[in-house]
Steps between C-alpha positions, in 0.01 A plus 500: 500500500413655166285810527230358270471188717463714812232706323317181413511385863353832606219473244415152628547588868139423587509148354834425665367621835188284460720189505599559864334281765577347841765230524329159502509332838678191366798712395503701821540175694746332261854550623699235311464404136726308264634621167551233233739581214503208258579512132750400230765684703468215753686278251833690484428616858797731520588841636784644702407512872666838550264713709146593592312728265573856606847430642705566183466753212266414210764433231689267731175340611369419151837379366542266800130437557430246778139469380497175302169604343688786325728255314357594157608860556832434670635278222438785254736734685828471312783378716280409798591187698154364415571533130828312544322234707232467234762444231704252699219296654218531246689570178335839461167332418181693431319587822184326381686170495458510878123513457511168317739350756274604787287194577378548860517123521480473878232763549200341661225470242260722697764704683354404838833383638672823400231716659488282811868578564422873495194465719702297752744792512217735597417655164151643454543600134717402207612725213591318179690640202260466209739683265842632587714739296596220258142507372435128551145450630419218740154463350357504147497879484340678204737601223788281618458222241698201622739702718343399827508204738183345360653444157870465586717387788279374784196479265273607787299795624725570798310813605180299523668227702636749754169690525290188549741353755512824699123512527474134595745577780296800617754769417483795260648501150674795337623545146833670436521646149786688339322786328803724489735271308465226241826428323326280242172673412644853537881468485723779623873543545634321809425659835813616679680718248431810708573550870147565629186315601260678264485211247404729214585213263143376513208475256274805495260461207141392446571165334676359804255673737209321331692170497568525875142610577367193316716283727367663817142461383562135426661443841202668670244298305674165540646512852341792695831593669474664839790729406624642171869562569655694216873557472723783379239729335218498246529619138417869491250464217286281727496724808144618442135395485495416131377163366829335600601747769615367835246722676224321309653162587504599869129589482423163342715319755334654805155440353583131456695466825412764764759361746783516247799733525761655273848603604686824430731414209273619219616862542144632479296704752345192664634222722362288783839457663869582462793259462863508606761247384809400698669837570335672201188719500506522880304828489202282415504376859362838605171426321181421688492148351820334384679175430869416506625240255829314493630149435625266770837557334618766256287382206129445456538235230699184573873574483725194510793731582358591839437297810418543868811714548328767286164469676336628815455244774151431637594708805607794284191469284261490795666799666466676165134399475416619851668833433307540173167421668587728793553782250166428331596280206510139384768288335487328162781246523645362179586135444619368166406152378755311296413418140348169612254680730651417838667742737873461564557317828655801672193712426268228630706485819460876548124472442482221757664727757268788410203266539619386842490860623181597315299211642557639849549874459351571157148492642588815696593704192170572317388748766843607623562876507782703650435640846806693603846357563658303782877482522659189648876521537675263261181407314306576182140588585170599338215598732138507394146377544294225344142574594499536879833320540819697561786316332876529500691328221858460622823341381847483654811287469561516874291476817313827557280644773137536393187648655247272665272325256388172349734326258302397190790323323632244749620267222806716443528722807490485882447761769638445850516766769417771249777400259435382144717248318437405139610176334785522251284328235196724554298565181412853601460744788333408827163654588402622844148602593529790740247602763 
């Protein structure tokens, strides 16, 4: 961090500190949310399903990026497979051609069907990309002219549709916004030319800071998001309490929405919670309040090059969720609609399995906290409490001996003579209530 920026933070320390407040109860109890990445990148829908974020070095990662939503960047890396794919399949067309091709023709007019699928899977909040790094806004954002989904492509206010549908369904609505990158409004050289994660190729100045701040203010005024989820960073010129400073925007946001939250990716002295992503930023999971985000597969946005073989099964996801909750966090699980607005069948099948487990066991998670450990030979276990109930989440591929207790998940497990057997098609771990 530049010394002058650190000095500025120290001068404003009192105002930054004044932003701190208790975590709203709704977020404390929310353990599973869904992340929606949907944009022009859903038209080419292509990335190499090579690895999880954090498993391979940055240069290799960006050149072979499995994140379909990064397509705009990846095709600009000379010699990358994505650039070759773009030439062969799309004739090297301008990226914005995908905005015009994106019609969302099968997206339910009020988004109720889309939200209902997430609610059935146990989601209590939904996070929607209002602007990703390509700079395309999914609402009529100030200063964007016709480069948004109201004037081109779908010709609809998609942010508004998602927000209204979420609230009709009784779940919370969050707005993802890429403040750190905008390859159209504030173009930079492609990300991935250097072998580090610092992403210094980002806009820093006041013009973009004011542009981005105007978008946040518009999102707050129009949709009252329960979360402002920024990505990458925030332009340095706007990391203050000036007229368009992000500190000022935070003050305005909390005044308008006292139960709202902001995440940690602004790189300023204030956050309501920290975020990890796949196997990246895992130190964030040491924070008092945190959220882990990942896609069901290797991409957040829809990637036609990946399928269920690249994804976690419902069983794997629910074990992952229980472990996250046991360690004090929550999971924001990414699903990527196709350009027409529907989920690929394999993602819907995974959500159906997740929902099968959540309908039975998910009700135990809002108050679940770790309470020691209990080893069972041959089994995966997480021991904790939910209120006055002592619970053991357990999974095993073979019959295992378990302590006496009441089986709460008889649909996919049995206990006879102190031995637990789980069904091969189980959607998640079994749950035992212990004395």
